N, C-alpha and C positions, 0 to 999 in steps of 0.2 A: 504494500499500498505506499510506505513511506519512498519508496523508489518510484512508483510512477506518480506522485505529486512531485517528487524533484525534476522529472523529465518533463512535464507539463511546465513547470515553471521555466526551466531552461528554455522551452520553446519559445515559450511567450516574451523572455527576454532577448531572444535573436530573432524574433520573427521582424523587428525593425531594423535589424543590421544587414540586410540584402544587399549587394552589390550594386551599385550605379550602373546600369548598362552602358550608359555614353559618358565617357571621361573627356573633358575638354580643358584647354589651355592656350589662350590667346587664338591662333587660326588654327591650330589641332584640335579634330576632334577624332575620338576613338571609341568604335561601338564594339565593347566586349562580346556581346553575343553574336553578331554577326561576323567580327574580326576584320573589320573595315576600318581604314585611318584615312581620313582627308585631311588635307592643309589648304586654306582656303576653298574649299569644294571641290577640290580635285583629290581623286583616289591614289593613294601613294601606296606601293607594293612593297611589303617588309616580309623578312624571312620569319619564321616561329619565334627565333630569339631575339630578334629586333622589335616583334611585336611584343613578345612579355617583358623586355627590358623598357619600352615605352611605357607600358602599362603599369609596371611598377613606379616609375617616375610619376607619372601622373596621379595616382593613387596617393603617392606621398609628397605631393606639391609643395615647396617651399620647406623641406625636411633633407637634410642631408644625407647621402647614404654612400656609406663605405664600399670602396670595391669589394671587400670580403663581404661584405652584407649581399651585394647585388649578384656576385657571384654563388652564395648559398642559395638564394632565391631562386634565379632564373636559370641558373646550371645545374643546380644540386650540393648537397653535402658533400658528395663522393667525387665530386671535379677533380680532377688533378691538373687543370690547366694552370696559366699564370694569369696575375690580375692584370696584364697587359691584354689578355682577351678580351676584357671589359671596354678596356682604352679603345681597342680598335672597333668594337662594335658601335661603341658611343661617336666614334669618328664617321662610321658608315651611316648611322642612324639621321646623324646631324646634316650629311651630304643627302640623303632622301627627303628629308623633311624639308629641304632648302631654307626660306626664310623663317620657317618655324624650328628649324634646328637651334636657331640661337638662343632660344627660351632654356636650352640644357646648359647648364653653367658647371664649370670645372671648379673645384673647392680644392686648391692646392694642398697634396699630401694627405688629402683626406678622402675625396670622391666626387658625386656629383648630386647636384641639385635641378629640379624642375621650377623655374622661376615661375610666380605667380601673374 
């Protein structure tokens, strides 16, 4: 009985925590359900990792994300690549986003942040 009550309470609390299907920042718009990225209304083709990286930056707008945190979230805890992998994906992502890519800021010796 107590377990059922706890589960119901948990479901009530998490009901309001539904992920927003469309994330925006300036001219960038990301539909997380359809996996479509647009910049100034034009569709931007991204790889799976680039999409996940952009989504993570948008969800955490204004928060500086370390390279290690990005590696863990986007590539997984067991990925054995170098942190330069993140740098190269950020570079490519900025290029693909064109003028929208300027919203991704480098925080020297720390990581990256998506401007608001």
